[in-house]
C-alpha positions as CSV (number, residue, x, y, z in Angstrom):
1,M,30.2,-18.3,0.2
2,S,28.0,-17.6,3.2
3,R,26.0,-14.4,3.2
4,I,26.6,-14.1,7.0
5,Q,30.0,-12.5,7.3
6,N,29.9,-11.6,11.0
7,K,31.6,-14.4,12.9
8,A,29.7,-13.8,16.2
9,L,26.4,-13.8,14.5
10,R,27.1,-17.0,12.6
11,R,27.0,-18.7,16.0
12,K,23.3,-17.8,16.2
13,I,22.3,-19.8,13.0
14,M,19.6,-22.3,13.7
15,S,16.6,-23.9,12.1
16,A,13.3,-22.1,11.5
17,E,11.7,-24.5,14.0
18,E,14.2,-23.6,16.7
19,A,13.8,-19.9,16.0
20,A,10.0,-20.1,16.1
21,G,10.3,-21.7,19.5
22,F,11.4,-18.3,21.0
23,I,8.0,-16.7,20.2
24,T,5.5,-16.9,23.1
25,D,1.8,-16.7,23.4
26,E,0.4,-13.1,23.4
27,A,3.6,-11.7,21.8
28,N,3.5,-8.9,19.3
29,V,5.7,-9.7,16.4
30,G,6.9,-7.2,13.7
31,M,7.3,-9.0,10.4
32,S,9.1,-7.6,7.4
33,G,7.4,-7.6,4.1
34,F,5.4,-5.2,1.8
35,T,3.1,-6.3,-1.1
36,G,4.5,-9.8,-1.3
37,S,8.2,-8.8,-1.3
38,G,10.9,-9.1,1.3
39,Y,8.8,-11.0,3.9
40,P,10.2,-13.8,6.1
41,K,9.3,-17.2,4.6
42,A,10.5,-20.0,6.9
43,V,10.0,-18.8,10.5
44,P,6.3,-17.9,10.0
45,R,5.5,-21.3,8.5
46,A,7.3,-23.0,11.4
47,L,5.5,-20.7,13.9
48,A,2.1,-21.6,12.3
49,L,2.8,-25.3,12.7
50,Q,4.0,-24.7,16.3
51,I,0.8,-22.8,17.2
52,A,-1.4,-25.4,15.4
53,R,0.1,-28.2,17.5
54,A,-0.5,-26.1,20.7
55,H,-4.2,-25.7,19.8
56,I,-4.5,-29.5,19.2
57,E,-3.2,-29.9,22.7
58,G,-5.7,-27.4,24.0
59,K,-3.1,-24.7,24.8
60,P,-4.0,-21.0,24.2
61,Y,-1.5,-19.5,21.7
62,Q,-2.0,-16.5,19.5
63,I,0.2,-13.5,18.5
64,G,-0.2,-10.0,17.2
65,V,1.2,-9.6,13.7
66,W,2.5,-6.2,12.6
67,T,3.9,-5.9,9.0
68,G,4.8,-3.2,6.5
69,A,1.7,-4.0,4.4
70,S,0.3,-7.1,2.8
71,T,2.5,-10.2,2.7
72,S,1.9,-13.7,1.3
73,P,0.3,-17.1,1.9
74,E,3.5,-18.3,3.6
75,L,3.1,-15.6,6.3
76,D,-0.4,-14.2,6.6
77,G,-2.1,-17.2,5.1
78,A,-0.2,-19.8,7.1
79,L,-0.8,-18.0,10.4
80,A,-4.5,-17.3,9.6
81,M,-5.2,-21.0,8.8
82,A,-3.6,-22.0,12.1
83,D,-5.8,-19.5,14.0
84,A,-2.5,-18.0,15.2
85,M,-3.4,-14.3,15.0
86,R,-5.3,-12.4,17.6
87,L,-4.4,-9.0,16.0
88,R,-3.3,-7.8,12.6
89,L,-2.0,-4.4,11.4
90,P,-1.6,-2.2,9.4
91,Y,-2.6,-3.5,5.9
92,Q,-3.5,-7.0,4.6
93,S,-4.9,-8.5,1.4
94,E,-4.5,-12.3,1.9
95,P,-7.8,-14.1,1.3
96,V,-7.8,-16.4,4.4
97,T,-6.7,-13.5,6.7
98,R,-9.5,-11.3,5.2
99,K,-12.1,-14.0,5.8
100,R,-11.1,-14.5,9.4
101,I,-11.1,-10.7,10.0
102,N,-14.6,-10.4,8.5
103,A,-15.7,-13.4,10.6
104,G,-14.6,-11.5,13.7
105,D,-11.8,-14.0,14.6
106,I,-8.9,-11.5,14.1
107,E,-8.9,-8.0,15.4
108,Y,-7.7,-5.7,12.6
109,V,-6.3,-2.2,13.1
110,D,-6.4,-0.3,9.8
111,L,-3.8,2.5,9.9
112,H,-2.4,5.1,7.5
113,L,1.1,3.7,6.8
114,S,2.8,6.9,7.6
115,H,1.4,6.8,11.1
116,V,2.9,3.4,12.0
117,P,6.5,4.4,12.9
118,Q,5.3,7.1,15.3
119,Y,2.6,4.9,16.8
120,V,5.1,2.2,17.6
121,G,7.8,4.6,18.8
122,Y,5.4,6.2,21.3
123,G,4.0,2.8,22.4
124,F,0.5,3.5,21.2
125,L,0.2,-0.1,20.0
126,G,1.8,-1.7,23.1
127,K,5.1,-3.4,23.4
128,L,6.8,-5.0,20.3
129,D,8.3,-8.2,21.6
130,F,9.9,-9.7,18.5
131,A,10.9,-8.7,15.0
132,I,11.3,-11.3,12.2
133,I,13.1,-9.6,9.4
134,E,14.3,-10.9,6.0
135,V,17.6,-9.5,4.8
136,T,19.9,-10.2,1.8
137,A,23.1,-10.5,3.7
138,I,24.9,-9.6,7.0
139,G,28.2,-7.7,6.7
140,E,31.4,-8.5,8.6
141,D,30.6,-5.5,10.8
142,G,27.1,-6.7,11.5
143,R,25.3,-4.3,9.2
144,L,22.2,-5.7,7.5
145,V,21.7,-5.6,3.7
146,P,17.9,-5.2,3.2
147,S,16.0,-7.4,0.7
148,S,13.3,-6.5,-1.8
149,S,11.3,-4.3,0.6
150,L,11.9,-2.0,3.5
151,G,8.5,-1.1,4.8
152,N,8.6,-0.9,8.6
153,N,11.8,-2.9,9.0
154,K,13.8,0.0,10.6
155,T,11.0,0.6,13.1
156,W,10.8,-3.1,14.0
157,L,14.5,-3.3,14.5
158,D,14.6,-0.1,16.5
159,H,11.9,-1.1,18.9
160,A,11.6,-4.9,19.2
161,E,13.1,-6.5,22.3
162,K,14.3,-9.5,20.4
163,V,15.2,-10.0,16.7
164,I,15.1,-13.0,14.4
165,L,16.8,-12.6,11.0
166,E,16.1,-14.7,7.9
167,V,19.0,-14.4,5.4
168,N,17.6,-15.2,2.0
169,A,20.1,-16.4,-0.6
170,W,17.3,-16.1,-3.3
171,Q,17.4,-12.3,-3.0
172,N,19.7,-10.7,-5.5
173,E,23.1,-9.7,-3.9
174,K,23.2,-6.6,-6.1
175,L,20.3,-5.1,-4.1
176,E,23.1,-3.8,-1.8
177,G,23.3,-0.1,-2.2
178,M,19.8,0.4,-3.6
179,H,18.3,1.3,-0.3
180,D,18.3,4.7,1.4
181,I,17.6,4.3,5.2
182,Y,17.3,7.6,7.0
183,Y,18.3,7.7,10.7
184,G,18.0,11.4,11.1
185,T,14.5,11.6,12.5
186,S,13.8,12.6,16.1
187,D,10.8,13.2,18.3
188,P,9.0,16.5,18.9
189,P,9.9,19.1,20.0
190,H,13.3,18.4,18.4
191,R,12.1,17.0,15.1
192,Q,13.9,18.4,12.0
193,P,12.7,18.7,8.4
194,I,13.4,15.6,6.2
195,P,16.0,16.9,3.7
196,I,14.5,15.5,0.5
197,L,14.2,18.3,-2.1
198,H,13.9,16.1,-5.2
199,A,12.3,12.6,-5.6
200,D,15.7,11.0,-6.3
201,D,17.6,12.6,-3.4
202,R,19.5,10.1,-1.2
203,I,19.7,11.3,2.4
204,G,20.5,8.1,4.4
205,E,22.6,4.9,4.3
206,P,22.2,1.6,2.4
207,Y,22.1,-0.6,5.5
208,L,19.9,-1.4,8.4
209,R,21.3,-1.2,11.9
210,C,20.5,-3.6,14.7
211,N,22.1,-4.0,18.1
212,P,23.7,-7.5,17.8
213,D,22.7,-8.3,21.4
214,K,19.0,-8.2,20.4
215,I,19.5,-10.8,17.6
216,I,18.6,-14.2,19.1
217,A,18.4,-16.3,16.0
218,I,19.4,-16.3,12.3
219,V,17.8,-18.6,9.8
220,E,19.3,-19.2,6.3
221,T,16.7,-19.5,3.5
222,D,16.5,-19.7,-0.3
223,D,12.9,-18.9,-1.1
224,D,11.4,-16.6,-3.7
225,D,9.0,-13.8,-3.1
226,R,5.3,-14.0,-4.1
227,N,4.9,-12.4,-7.5
228,S,1.6,-12.3,-9.4
229,P,1.1,-11.5,-13.0
230,F,-1.0,-8.4,-13.9
231,S,-3.8,-8.5,-16.5
232,P,-3.1,-6.6,-19.7
233,P,-5.1,-3.3,-19.9
234,N,-8.7,-3.7,-21.0
235,E,-11.0,-1.2,-22.6
236,V,-12.2,0.2,-19.3
237,S,-8.7,0.7,-17.8
238,Q,-7.5,2.2,-21.1
239,R,-10.3,4.8,-21.1
240,I,-9.6,5.7,-17.5
241,A,-6.0,6.2,-18.4
242,E,-7.0,8.4,-21.5
243,H,-9.2,10.6,-19.3
244,L,-6.4,11.1,-16.8
245,L,-3.7,11.9,-19.4
246,D,-6.0,14.4,-21.1
247,F,-6.4,16.1,-17.8
248,L,-2.6,16.2,-17.2
249,D,-2.3,17.9,-20.6
250,H,-4.9,20.4,-19.6
251,E,-3.0,21.2,-16.4
252,V,0.2,21.7,-18.4
253,R,-1.6,24.1,-20.7
254,K,-2.9,26.0,-17.7
255,G,0.7,26.4,-16.5
256,R,0.0,24.3,-13.3
257,L,2.3,21.5,-14.2
258,P,5.8,21.5,-15.7
259,D,5.7,20.7,-19.4
260,R,7.2,17.3,-20.4
261,T,8.4,16.2,-16.9
262,L,5.2,16.8,-14.8
263,L,5.7,16.3,-11.1
264,P,6.7,13.1,-9.2
265,L,4.2,10.3,-9.7
266,Q,2.6,8.1,-7.1
267,S,0.6,5.1,-8.2
268,G,-1.4,2.5,-6.3
269,V,-1.0,-1.2,-7.3
270,G,-3.2,-2.9,-9.8
271,N,-4.3,-3.3,-13.4
272,I,-5.8,0.2,-13.7
273,A,-2.6,1.7,-12.3
274,N,-0.5,-0.2,-14.7
275,A,-2.7,0.9,-17.6
276,V,-2.1,4.6,-16.6
277,L,1.6,4.0,-16.4
278,L,1.6,2.4,-19.8
279,S,-0.2,5.4,-21.2
280,L,2.3,7.7,-19.6
281,Q,5.1,5.7,-21.2
282,E,3.5,6.2,-24.6
283,S,2.7,9.9,-24.1
284,R,4.8,13.0,-24.9
285,F,6.0,13.2,-21.3
286,E,9.6,12.3,-20.5
287,N,12.3,12.4,-17.9
288,M,9.7,11.9,-15.1
289,T,10.3,10.8,-11.6
290,A,8.3,8.7,-9.1
291,Y,7.9,9.1,-5.4
292,T,5.6,6.3,-4.5
293,E,5.1,3.2,-2.3
294,V,5.6,0.3,-4.8
295,I,7.5,-0.2,-8.0
296,Q,5.4,-2.4,-10.3
297,D,5.7,-3.5,-13.9
298,G,4.6,-0.2,-15.5
299,M,7.3,1.7,-13.7
300,L,9.9,-0.8,-14.7
301,D,8.8,-0.3,-18.3
302,M,9.1,3.4,-18.0
303,L,12.6,3.1,-16.6
304,D,13.5,0.9,-19.5
305,S,12.2,3.4,-22.1
306,G,13.7,6.4,-20.3
307,T,10.4,8.1,-19.8
308,L,11.0,7.7,-16.1
309,R,14.4,8.9,-14.8
310,S,14.1,7.5,-11.3
311,A,11.7,5.8,-8.9
312,S,11.6,6.1,-5.2
313,A,9.5,3.5,-3.3
314,T,9.5,1.2,-0.3
315,A,9.0,-2.2,-2.1
316,F,8.7,-4.0,-5.4
317,S,5.5,-5.6,-6.7
318,L,6.5,-7.2,-9.9
319,S,5.1,-10.0,-12.1
320,P,7.3,-13.0,-12.6
321,A,8.3,-11.8,-16.0
322,A,9.2,-8.3,-14.8
323,L,11.1,-9.8,-11.9
324,D,13.2,-11.8,-14.2
325,R,13.9,-8.7,-16.3
326,F,14.8,-6.7,-13.1
327,N,17.3,-9.4,-12.0
328,A,18.8,-9.7,-15.4
329,N,19.4,-6.0,-15.7
330,I,19.8,-5.0,-12.1
331,D,23.0,-3.0,-12.9
332,F,20.9,-0.7,-15.1
333,Y,18.3,-0.2,-12.5
334,H,20.6,0.1,-9.5
335,D,21.1,3.9,-9.5
336,K,17.6,4.6,-10.8
337,I,15.7,2.9,-8.0
338,I,15.7,4.0,-4.4
339,L,14.1,1.9,-1.7
340,R,13.1,3.9,1.5
341,S,11.4,3.1,4.8
342,T,7.7,3.6,4.8
343,G,8.1,6.4,7.3
344,I,9.9,8.3,4.6
345,S,8.3,7.0,1.4
346,N,4.9,8.0,2.8
347,H,5.8,11.0,4.8
348,P,3.3,13.9,4.4
349,E,5.9,16.6,4.7
350,V,7.9,15.1,1.7
351,I,4.8,14.4,-0.4
352,R,3.6,18.0,0.0
353,R,7.0,19.5,-0.6
354,L,7.6,17.5,-3.8
355,G,4.1,18.2,-5.2
356,V,3.3,14.5,-5.9
357,I,0.7,13.5,-8.4
358,A,-1.2,10.7,-6.6
359,M,-3.2,8.1,-8.4
360,N,-5.1,5.6,-6.3
361,G,-8.0,3.1,-6.7
362,M,-11.3,3.0,-4.8
363,V,-14.2,0.7,-4.2
364,E,-16.9,3.4,-4.5
365,A,-17.4,7.1,-4.2
366,D,-20.5,9.1,-3.5
367,I,-21.9,12.1,-5.4
368,Y,-20.2,14.5,-3.0
369,G,-16.7,13.0,-3.4
370,N,-16.4,10.9,-0.3
371,V,-14.4,7.7,-1.1
372,N,-14.6,4.2,0.2
373,S,-11.4,2.3,-0.7
374,T,-11.5,-0.6,1.8
375,H,-15.0,-2.0,2.5
376,I,-17.7,-4.0,0.7
377,V,-21.2,-2.8,1.7
378,G,-19.8,-1.0,4.7
379,T,-18.9,-3.9,6.9
380,K,-16.6,-6.3,5.1
381,I,-13.0,-5.1,4.7
382,Q,-11.1,-6.0,1.5
383,N,-7.6,-4.8,2.4
384,G,-6.9,-1.6,4.2
385,V,-6.4,2.1,3.7
386,G,-2.6,1.6,3.2
387,G,-0.8,4.7,2.0
388,S,-3.6,6.1,-0.2
389,G,-4.6,8.6,2.5
390,D,-1.0,9.7,3.1
391,F,-0.8,10.7,-0.6
392,A,-4.4,11.8,-1.2
393,R,-4.4,14.5,1.5
394,N,-0.9,15.8,0.8
395,A,-0.5,15.5,-3.0
396,F,-0.5,18.4,-5.4
397,L,-3.0,16.5,-7.5
398,S,-5.0,13.6,-6.1
399,F,-6.9,11.2,-8.4
400,F,-9.2,8.3,-7.4
401,M,-10.0,5.8,-10.1
402,T,-12.4,3.0,-10.6
403,P,-14.6,1.4,-13.2
404,S,-18.1,2.9,-13.0
405,T,-19.7,-0.5,-12.2
406,A,-18.7,-3.8,-10.6
407,K,-20.1,-7.4,-10.7
408,N,-20.9,-7.1,-14.4
409,G,-22.9,-4.0,-14.0
410,A,-24.9,-5.1,-10.9
411,I,-23.3,-2.5,-8.7
412,S,-22.7,1.2,-9.3
413,A,-19.4,2.5,-8.1
414,I,-21.0,5.9,-7.8
415,V,-23.6,6.0,-5.0
416,P,-25.6,8.7,-3.1
417,M,-23.6,8.0,0.1
418,V,-20.7,5.7,0.5
419,S,-21.2,2.8,2.9
420,H,-17.8,3.4,4.5
421,V,-15.6,6.5,4.4
422,D,-11.8,6.3,4.0
423,H,-11.2,9.6,2.3
424,T,-13.5,12.5,2.9
425,E,-14.7,14.9,0.2
426,H,-11.9,17.3,1.5
427,D,-9.2,14.9,0.3
428,T,-10.7,14.1,-3.1
429,Q,-9.7,16.4,-5.9
430,I,-10.4,14.4,-9.1
431,M,-12.5,11.2,-9.7
432,V,-12.1,9.2,-12.9
433,T,-14.1,6.3,-14.3
434,E,-14.2,5.0,-17.9
435,Q,-17.2,7.3,-18.3
436,G,-15.1,10.5,-17.7
437,L,-13.3,12.7,-15.2
438,A,-14.8,14.9,-12.5
439,D,-12.6,17.8,-11.4
440,L,-14.0,18.6,-8.0
441,R,-11.5,21.4,-7.0
442,G,-13.2,24.5,-5.8
443,L,-16.7,23.2,-6.1
444,S,-19.4,23.2,-3.4
445,P,-21.1,19.9,-2.5
446,K,-24.1,20.5,-4.8
447,Q,-21.8,21.5,-7.7
448,R,-19.7,18.3,-7.0
449,A,-22.8,16.1,-7.2
450,R,-23.8,17.4,-10.6
451,V,-20.3,17.0,-12.0
452,V,-19.8,13.5,-10.5
453,I,-23.2,12.2,-11.9
454,D,-22.6,13.8,-15.3
455,H,-19.0,12.6,-15.8
456,C,-18.4,9.5,-13.7
457,A,-21.6,7.6,-13.3
458,H,-22.5,4.7,-15.7
459,P,-25.5,5.5,-18.0
460,D,-27.5,2.7,-16.3
461,Y,-27.4,4.6,-13.0
462,K,-27.4,8.2,-14.0
463,A,-31.2,8.6,-13.9
464,A,-31.5,7.1,-10.5
465,L,-28.7,9.2,-9.1
466,S,-30.0,12.4,-10.6
467,E,-33.5,11.7,-9.3
468,Y,-32.1,11.0,-5.8
469,F,-30.2,14.3,-5.9
470,Q,-33.2,16.3,-7.0
471,R,-35.4,14.9,-4.3
472,A,-32.6,15.5,-1.7
473,L,-32.4,19.1,-2.9
474,A,-36.1,19.5,-2.4
475,M,-36.6,17.5,0.8
476,S,-33.3,17.5,2.8
477,P,-33.5,19.6,6.0
478,G,-30.1,21.0,5.2
479,K,-29.2,22.3,1.7
480,Q,-25.4,22.4,2.0
481,T,-24.9,18.6,1.5
482,P,-28.5,17.5,0.6
483,H,-29.2,13.9,1.7
484,L,-32.2,11.6,2.3
485,L,-30.4,9.3,4.7
486,E,-32.8,6.4,4.6
487,E,-32.9,6.3,0.8
488,A,-29.2,6.8,0.5
489,F,-28.5,3.7,2.6
490,D,-31.2,1.9,0.7
491,W,-28.8,1.6,-2.2
492,H,-26.6,-0.6,0.0
493,T,-29.4,-2.6,1.7
494,R,-31.0,-3.2,-1.6
495,F,-27.8,-4.8,-2.9
496,I,-27.5,-6.9,0.2
497,A,-31.0,-8.2,-0.4
498,T,-31.1,-8.6,-4.2
499,G,-27.5,-8.3,-5.4
500,H,-28.4,-5.3,-7.5
501,M,-28.3,-1.5,-6.9
502,L,-31.2,0.7,-7.8
503,K,-31.6,1.4,-11.5
C-alpha cells in the first residue's frame, strides 16, 4: 500500500534525478536530518552527481546547505566530494565536509541550534529557496508524518519557496503519533510563553504542515538511516561517570535536587555520555525524565529498565542493535518518547524553566573554566557548537566532560588558555575528567584555577600548569584573571611544532 495517500500529491511522484533537476546554482537548500537520522537519501545523491557533471562541463554550480545538525555520507559526504557546497550550517561532523571546510573550500556558519528558526524566519541567513524533507508518510489530507528526526523541518517547510519530499518506506510506520510539533510560536512583541511545564508535556500536533502548492516533487525511497555502534565504556569514561554521579548524590544531600528522580536530563552524544547514562541506570535514581536533543542507546536502556519514565528529544542516534530493539518494541516506546522541533527541544526558556541537568563533552578547557568544544589548535573545526550552548547557559546544572589527555597522553585537555572559546567561564559550572570533578560555582577566576588544576588535570601536566599559574599571579599586569599571554599560547604552538604539550 502506498504511503502517499493524497491523490493530488501522488501526481508529483518522480525520480530523484528529476527532482534534483529543479535545484539551481546558488540556491539555499534546507535539508532534513539530525545526527544521521531522518535525512533525505536519494535526492542529495542525485544532486551531487548533477553538480559533478556540471563541473566537468565547466559550469559553475554550488548550493548552500542548511540542515538540522550532522547528517550522513549520502548527504554531506556526497555533496562535499562533488564540490557542491559553497556554504554549510549549522552543525556538521562528516569527515569529507570537515576537511573541505578546514581547507577553506566551504564557508561554514556555526550556530547555536536554538537560534536557527529565528535567524531563518527573520531572513538573517538570506532566502531559503528549497527544502528537501524526508517523511514517513503523507496522509489523505496532505499532512506529513515525520520520520526519525524533526530538527529544523518545520522551519524549512514554513519558509522554503519550493519543497521536495522523500517518502521513505524504511522508516517505521508506527513513528506516527510520536512527534509533538508546536505551531503556537509568534514573533515579538506578540510572542507567548511556550507552555511546557514538565519534560513529557505534549503541546502540539503529531504532523508537519506544508502548503501543497509549494510541493514540486515527491520521491519514494526505501533506505536506512546511518547508525554507528558505540564503544563500550572504558575505564576513563567509567571514572568520569562515577565522579558525576557522586556529585549528583551530593546535591541531593544538600537539598538542591529532588531525591530519586533528579531533574530532567540532557546528554550530548558519544561514548562518555553513554557511560554516564549507564551509570545512572545502575544507580539508586529512578522514574527520571530527559529533555534533550538526541535519544541514544543509553536512554533506550533506561527506558527499558524503567529508570527513565520519558524522553523528549528532536532525533534518534542509535547503534544498529539498539535500532533493531527500538523497531521491535516501538509500541512500548511510543508514549514514552516525544520528538520535537529543535526550536522547542533547545529553547532556552523551556530549559531554564524545567531546571535541566546538562551533560556535554568538550575538546579542552582552560584553568579558568573557558571551554573549547569545536576546534583543534584553535583553527581546525571538528563539528560545531550544536546545542551544547543552548543547554550550558540555561541549565540548572551544567557539566562539561572530557578525558584529561588526548593522543595517548601527548595533549593535555586542561590548558592555561583555550585555543578557541565556545563556552565562556560564565557558562561553565562543573568540569569533569577521569581525574576528578571541579565545582566552579561561586568561585573567582583564581579560585577556579586552583580547583581545576587540582581536580581535573592529569598528573603529567599538573606541575606545568601550577607553575604557569604561579608565574601569572606574580607577573600578570592584572590580577583578576592572571595570564601570561605569550606563554599561554605557547602550549598550543608547541603542540603544532612537536606534537606534544608542555610537561
